[in-house]
C-alpha positions in Angstrom: -16.7 0.9 17.9 -16.8 3.3 15.0 -17.9 2.8 11.4 -16.1 5.4 9.4 -16.3 7.0 6.0 -12.9 6.4 4.6 -11.2 7.9 1.5 -8.8 5.4 -0.1 -6.3 7.1 -2.5 -5.4 4.7 -5.2 -7.0 1.7 -6.9 -3.9 -0.5 -7.2 -3.3 -3.7 -5.3 -2.9 -1.9 -1.9 -6.0 0.3 -2.5 -8.1 -2.7 -3.5 -6.9 -4.6 -0.4 -7.8 -1.6 1.7 -11.3 -1.3 0.3 -11.9 -5.0 0.9 -10.9 -4.9 4.5 -12.7 -1.6 5.2 -16.0 -3.2 4.0 -15.3 -6.3 6.1 -15.0 -4.2 9.2 -18.1 -2.2 8.5 -16.6 1.0 7.2 -17.7 3.0 4.2 -14.9 3.3 1.7 -14.6 5.5 -1.3 -11.7 4.7 -3.6 -10.2 7.4 -5.8 -8.4 6.0 -8.8 -6.9 8.4 -11.4 -6.9 5.8 -14.2 -9.7 4.2 -16.1 -9.3 0.8 -14.5 -8.0 -0.9 -11.3 -4.5 -2.3 -11.0 -2.2 0.7 -10.5 1.0 0.2 -12.5 -0.3 -3.1 -13.7 -3.4 -1.7 -15.4 -3.6 -1.8 -19.2 -3.5 2.0 -19.3 -1.6 3.0 -16.2 -1.0 6.6 -15.1 2.7 5.6 -14.6 4.3 3.3 -17.1 7.0 1.8 -14.9 6.3 -1.8 -16.1 8.7 -2.6 -19.0 7.6 -4.6 -22.0 9.3 -7.9 -21.2 8.6 -8.1 -17.5 7.8 -11.4 -16.0 7.2 -11.5 -12.2 10.1 -12.8 -10.1 7.9 -14.2 -7.4 5.6 -17.3 -7.9 1.9 -16.6 -8.1 1.4 -18.6 -4.9 3.4 -15.9 -3.0 1.7 -13.0 -4.8 -2.0 -13.9 -4.7 -4.6 -13.3 -2.1 -5.2 -16.2 0.2 -8.8 -16.1 -1.0 -8.4 -15.8 -4.7 -6.0 -17.7 -7.0 -4.6 -16.8 -10.4 -6.4 -18.0 -13.5 -3.0 -18.0 -15.3 -1.5 -21.5 -15.5 2.1 -20.5 -15.1 3.7 -19.9 -11.7 5.4 -16.8 -13.1 3.2 -14.3 -14.9 3.6 -11.3 -17.2 2.6 -7.7 -16.4 -0.7 -7.9 -18.4 -1.6 -11.2 -16.6 -1.0 -9.5 -13.3 -3.2 -6.6 -14.4 -6.0 -9.0 -15.3 -5.7 -10.6 -11.8 -6.5 -7.3 -10.1 -9.5 -6.8 -12.3 -10.7 -10.3 -11.2 -9.9 -9.3 -7.6 -12.2 -6.2 -7.8 -14.9 -8.3 -9.4 -14.7 -11.2 -7.1 -14.9 -9.1 -3.9 -17.5 -6.8 -5.4 -15.4 -3.7 -5.0 -16.3 -1.7 -8.1 -19.3 0.0 -6.4 -16.8 1.8 -4.1 -14.4 3.1 -6.8 -14.5 6.5 -8.5 -12.5 6.2 -11.7 -10.6 9.0 -13.4 -10.6 10.9 -10.1 -7.2 12.4 -9.2 -6.8 13.5 -5.6 -5.3 17.0 -5.4 -5.4 17.7 -1.7 -6.0 16.0 1.6 -6.2 18.3 4.7 -7.4 18.1 8.2 -10.4 20.1 9.0 -9.8 22.9 11.5 -13.2 22.4 13.1 -12.5 18.8 13.8 -9.1 17.1 14.0 -10.8 13.7 13.3 -12.2 14.9 10.0 -10.4 15.2 6.6 -11.4 17.1 3.5 -10.4 15.4 0.2 -10.3 17.5 -3.0 -10.1 15.8 -6.4 -10.6 16.5 -10.1 -12.5 14.3 -12.5 -14.4 14.5 -15.8 -17.0 16.4 -13.7 -14.6 19.1 -12.6 -13.2 19.9 -9.2 -14.9 18.5 -6.1 -14.4 18.1 -2.4 -15.8 15.9 0.3 -15.3 15.3 4.0 -14.2 11.9 5.4 -13.6 10.4 8.8 -10.3 8.8 7.8 -7.9 8.5 4.9 -5.9 5.5 3.6 -3.1 6.5 1.3 -2.4 3.6 -1.2 -1.0 5.6 -4.1 2.2 3.5 -4.5 5.8 4.6 -4.6 6.9 4.0 -8.2 6.4 7.5 -9.6 9.3 9.7 -8.3 12.7 8.2 -9.2 15.7 8.2 -6.8 18.7 9.3 -8.9 21.9 9.4 -6.8 24.9 10.9 -8.4 27.8 8.5 -9.2 31.4 9.3 -8.3 32.9 10.9 -11.4 29.5 11.4 -13.1 29.8 15.1 -13.9 33.2 14.8 -15.5 32.0 11.7 -17.5 29.0 13.5 -18.8 30.9 16.6 -19.7 33.4 14.6 -21.8 30.9 13.6 -24.5 27.4 14.7 -25.5 26.7 11.2 -26.7 26.6 9.8 -23.1 23.3 9.6 -21.2 21.9 8.7 -17.9 18.3 7.3 -17.4 16.3 5.8 -14.6 14.8 2.3 -14.9 11.4 4.1 -15.0 12.3 5.0 -18.6 13.5 1.5 -19.6 11.2 -0.5 -21.8 12.8 -2.2 -24.8 16.3 -3.9 -24.7 16.7 -3.5 -28.4 17.3 0.2 -27.7 20.7 -0.7 -26.2 22.1 -2.9 -28.9 25.9 -2.5 -29.1 26.0 0.0 -26.3 28.3 -0.1 -23.3 25.9 0.0 -20.3 26.4 0.5 -16.6 23.5 -0.6 -14.5 23.4 0.7 -10.9 21.4 -1.4 -8.5 20.9 -5.0 -7.4 17.3 -5.6 -6.9 14.7 -7.1 -9.3 14.6 -4.3 -11.9 18.4 -4.1 -12.1 18.7 -7.9 -12.4 16.0 -8.1 -15.1 17.6 -5.3 -17.2 21.0 -6.9 -16.9 19.6 -10.3 -18.0 17.9 -8.6 -21.0 20.9 -6.6 -22.0 23.6 -9.4 -21.7 23.1 -10.6 -25.2 22.7 -7.0 -26.7 25.2 -4.7 -24.9 28.8 -4.5 -26.2 29.9 -4.3 -22.6 27.7 -4.6 -19.5 28.6 -3.5 -15.9 26.4 -3.9 -12.8 27.3 -1.9 -9.7 25.5 -2.9 -6.5 25.9 -3.3 -2.8 25.7 -7.1 -2.8 29.0 -7.4 -4.7 32.2 -7.6 -2.7 34.8 -7.8 -5.4 35.1 -7.2 -9.1 33.9 -10.3 -11.0 34.1 -10.5 -14.8 32.5 -13.0 -17.2 33.0 -12.4 -20.9 31.8 -8.9 -21.6 30.0 -8.5 -18.2 31.4 -7.2 -15.0 29.9 -7.2 -11.4 31.2 -4.2 -9.4 31.1 -3.3 -5.7 30.0 0.1 -4.3 32.7 2.7 -4.3 33.5 2.2 -8.0 33.6 5.4 -10.1 33.5 6.6 -13.7 36.5 8.3 -15.3 36.2 11.1 -17.8 37.3 8.5 -20.5 34.3 6.2 -19.6 36.4 3.6 -17.8 35.3 2.3 -14.4 37.7 2.6 -11.5 37.0 -0.1 -8.9 37.1 0.8 -5.2 40.3 -1.2 -5.0 41.9 1.2 -7.5 42.0 -1.1 -10.5 40.6 -0.2 -13.9 37.9 -2.6 -15.0 38.4 -4.1 -18.4 35.8 -3.5 -21.1 34.5 -0.8 -23.5 34.1 2.8 -22.1 30.6 3.3 -20.7 28.3 5.4 -22.8 25.0 4.7 -21.0 24.1 4.6 -17.3 20.8 3.0 -16.1 19.9 3.8 -12.6 17.8 1.0 -11.1 18.0 2.7 -7.8 14.4 2.7 -6.7 12.1 5.6 -5.9 11.4 8.3 -3.4 8.3 8.7 -1.2 6.2 11.7 -2.2 2.6 12.6 -1.5 1.9 15.9 -3.3 -1.7 15.9 -2.0 -0.6 16.1 1.7 0.7 19.1 3.6 3.7 17.2 4.9 4.9 19.9 7.2 1.5 20.4 8.9 1.3 16.6 9.5 4.8 16.5 11.0 6.0 14.1 8.4 9.7 13.4 7.7 11.4 11.9 4.7 15.1 12.4 5.1 17.3 14.4 2.8 16.6 12.1 -0.2 13.1 11.1 0.8 13.8 7.4 1.2 11.7 6.8 4.3 8.4 8.0 5.8 8.0 9.1 9.4 6.2 8.7 11.8 4.3 5.6 10.8 3.4 3.0 13.4 4.0 -0.5 12.0 4.8 1.3 8.7 1.0 2.0 8.5 -0.6 4.3 11.0 0.5 7.9 11.4 1.7 8.1 15.0 0.1 11.5 15.7 -3.0 11.3 13.6 -4.3 7.7 13.7 -7.1 8.3 11.2 -4.4 8.7 8.5 -3.0 5.4 7.2 -0.5 4.4 4.6 -0.5 1.1 2.8 2.2 -0.4 0.6 5.1 1.6 2.2 7.5 -1.4 2.9 10.2 -2.4 0.5 11.8 -5.8 -0.4 8.4 -7.6 0.1 8.4 -11.3 -0.5 4.6 -11.7 -0.7 3.1 -8.4 -2.0 -0.6 -8.8 -2.0 -0.8 -10.9 1.2 1.3 -8.1 2.9 -1.1 -5.5 1.6 -4.1 -7.5 2.9 -2.5 -7.9 6.3 -1.8 -4.1 6.4 -5.4 -3.4 5.3 -6.8 -5.7 7.9 -4.7 -4.0 10.6 -5.7 -0.5 9.4 -9.4 -1.3 9.2 -9.4 -2.9 12.6 -7.6 0.1 14.1 -10.0 2.5 12.5 -12.9 0.5 13.9 -11.5 0.6 17.5 -8.1 2.1 18.1 -5.9 -0.4 20.1 -2.8 1.8 20.6 -2.2 5.2 22.1 -0.2 8.0 20.6 2.6 7.4 23.0 2.8 3.7 22.1 2.9 4.6 18.4 5.6 7.2 18.8 7.7 4.9 20.9 7.5 2.2 18.3 8.6 4.6 15.6 11.6 5.7 17.7 12.6 2.1 18.3 12.2 1.2 14.6 14.5 4.1 13.6 17.1 3.1 16.2 17.1 -0.5 14.9 17.6 0.5 11.2 21.2 0.3 10.1 20.6 3.3 7.9 17.6 5.7 7.9 16.7 4.7 4.3 16.4 1.1 5.4 13.6 1.9 7.8 11.0 0.2 5.5 13.1 -2.8 4.3 11.2 -5.6 5.9 12.5 -8.6 3.9 14.2 -10.1 6.9 11.1 -10.3 9.0 8.2 -9.8 6.6 6.5 -13.2 7.4 6.6 -12.5 11.2 5.5 -8.9 10.5 2.3 -10.2 8.8 1.6 -12.5 11.7 2.1 -9.7 14.1 -0.3 -7.4 12.2 -3.1 -10.0 12.3 -2.5 -10.8 16.0 -2.5 -7.2 17.0 -5.5 -6.5 14.9 -7.5 -9.0 16.9 -7.9 -11.9 14.4 -9.8 -14.7 16.1 -7.6 -17.7 17.1 -9.3 -20.1 14.7 -8.9 -17.7 11.7 -5.3 -17.0 12.8 -4.5 -20.7 12.9 -5.6 -21.2 9.3 -3.9 -18.0 8.2 -0.6 -19.1 9.8 -0.7 -22.5 8.1 -1.2 -20.9 4.7 1.6 -18.4 5.4 4.0 -21.2 6.3 3.4 -22.9 2.9 3.8 -19.6 1.0 7.0 -18.9 3.0 8.4 -22.3 2.1 7.7 -21.8 -1.6 9.3 -18.4 -1.6 12.4 -19.8 0.1 12.6 -22.4 -2.7 12.5 -19.5 -5.2 15.3 -17.7 -3.3 17.4 -20.8 -3.2 17.2 -21.1 -7.0 18.0 -17.5 -7.8 21.3 -17.3 -9.8 24.3 -15.6 -8.2 25.3 -13.3 -11.1 22.9 -10.5 -12.0 22.8 -11.4 -15.7 22.6 -15.2 -15.3 19.8 -17.2 -16.9 16.5 -17.0 -14.9 15.7 -20.7 -15.1 14.0 -20.4 -11.7 11.2 -18.5 -13.4 10.5 -21.6 -15.5 9.8 -23.7 -12.5 6.1 -24.6 -11.9 4.6 -25.1 -8.4 1.6 -27.2 -7.3 0.3 -26.8 -3.8 -2.0 -28.5 -1.3 -2.4 -25.8 1.3 -4.4 -28.0 3.7 -1.7 -30.6 4.1 1.2 -28.3 3.5 2.6 -30.5 0.7 3.8 -28.9 -2.5 5.9 -29.8 -5.5 8.0 -27.9 -8.0 8.5 -29.0 -11.6 11.9 -28.0 -12.9 12.5 -26.8 -16.5 13.8 -30.2 -17.4 10.6 -31.9 -16.2 12.0 -33.2 -12.9 9.4 -33.0 -10.1 10.5 -32.4 -6.5 8.0 -33.1 -3.7 8.2 -30.9 -0.6 6.3 -30.3 2.6 6.1 -27.1 4.7 6.6 -27.4 8.5 3.2 -26.6 9.8 
């Protein structure tokens, strides 16, 4: 059983979870954080300002928090700054600051030629450029920095027809007031697209949302929901996949809420046999989305998408990685076979890390495979069932149309994890009592 010196790249939620589990398993972590404070994109002064001004989380705090530390905020849905404060509390509560090197940007991570099990990490800080050897590396740098910007059908001709038109990614979106009176097409159907649509409904002259979840053109007042296959005409009209022209003002602004690509500038991706696909929408070869199949002292945390319970997933991944680094419980062949099967099961290569359909069972599997004791697992499983039930309640209350009122975020939850009983107070004050099936 090995106690390793481990470099953790990133001091956001996944990096903090990694640090906590590494210490728990007897490792010696060093966390490299480029910013002045923990929290990643949720920090007060983030390195990457992806969090827009009016953001309110779309998942209840019970589903977002560590099983060992609750939110101090009283609302079940919190703002970006409140989430940033939580991660400061997390670092303090679990005494993680002593392991963190702030304002330290990792520039390069490379395997040592003299020892395949050793890694050299080079970074820059206020003290200049430095390098240090580590036994293992946990990459927890997030994936909200490099936007995915697909080209829309008709986009080139639409842009060429007027210099007043523009395309931006949701990364650049911040204030809805900037879009007053504009005719906006939002591309995407996940949380950021829905939030932007809701904020712009009362401001945009015409609002269009194009996403894969839509099956037919649906219009309400000045808003239109469009299926994939729709295209822009040079005049700014939208031609639906069915061939009909969608009513409404000509589009003058496109917002791409299309997610992000995976990039790790500090890694020699070719030397590490890593694959990302033509548009960098997946990462291979990662066993359980975490352990590099060929180099098992290189781990990645926070890769999965469509995660219903973010920090609990990060903690499960971190527990798994820390256990694996302590005493490897898989062979290279097993890891490679798992990756091959996962790729075969994915409907599209870019869906490799979409785990929303099995996230809860995935967390259970990680804890089991990592060797969590039966008594601890039993308690963990009970808590997870309660959290899963609350999340499903949130899903059931989510409105159908992208721009609809987000009344579900005004629901408040009370939980008794021991008994599995919980309640939800609706915006009108009605209280509904529930019980998870333990």
